[in-house]
C-alpha positions, 0 to 999 in steps of 0.5 A: 613526618607523620607516624606509620599510625597516622599514615594507616589510619589516613589510608583506611578513611581514604578507602572507606570513602573510595578514594587514595590517601594523597601522599605528603610530599612537603606541600600543603593539602588534604590528606585525601580528596573526593570530588566535593570533599577534602579529607583531613584525617585525624585519629585523637581522643582529643583535638590540640587547643591549636585546631579548636581554636582554629575551628572557633574562627572558621565560618565553613567547616563540617567536623564528623565522626567517620561512622556519622559521614559514612551513614550519610555518604557510603558503606564502611568496609569491615577493617574500620572499627565504627566505634572510634 
């Protein structure tokens, strides 16, 4: 099960994009979804090797810092730190 810190971060990111965090119900799905995007929220200084290796094999993915995404697609609420 995810930590409370991880859940809080997922909620903040989902809220900043105008959607709600999807509950962890034991099925594999995104942390949140918009009409156009599936969102996986990760709050780490460095991604694990397993993730970076998987991204190297993937043909279709986009990775952006939250503040860069919001600059393109929407406003960021005050409670999220844009420097992370």
